[in-house]
N, C-alpha and C positions, 0 to 999 in steps of 0.2 A: 519488563521493558516500560521505560517512561511512557507516559500517555501523551503528552506534548514534547515533540522534539522541534529544535528551531530549523524549521522547512517548511514543505508545502506537499500537497498531495494532489490528483486530480482523477476524475471518473469520467470519461466522455463516452457515449455508448456510439458505437459505431453501426450495429443492426440489431436485431432481435437476438442472437444470441452472442454478441462480442462486443466488448469494450477496450477503449484504451485507458490504461489504470498506471497512473506512475507515480513518482514522487521526486523531490529533491531536497537536500539535507545540506547543512554546511560541512565542507570536508573538516573543518578543524573539529566540530563536534564530533564526527562519525569516527574519525579517529581514535578517539577515546573510549568508544563503546564497545561491548563484548560482542555485538550483534553484527551479524552480516547483511547487506543490504536487502537478500531476498528475506530473512529473518523479517524486518521492517516492513517489507510490503507485505507478506504474508500476514503479519499483524493489523495491518491496515487494511487488509480483504477480510478479515473477520470481524471488523467492527459491525455492528448490528443494520447500521443504513445502509452500509456498502454489500454486506452479506445478503441484506435483502433484495439488492438488485441483481447481484449476481445469481442468488439461487443455487440450484444443482450444477452450474457451469462452474470448472475447475480455474482457479486464477493461477495462469501459467506466469513462470518467469524466465 
């Protein structure tokens, strides 16, 4: 999966155990990719800085 996609992502803590995590990606680029949005979001959640914030809590889609 490419490390840099044309789009954006966010991580907003809601409380001690929850956060709003999401992303936006250009549809014309997404349509040419072999990855689902779930795959891309899970990849984002595994990035070291985000994984450190999530800890043992699952990244639910």
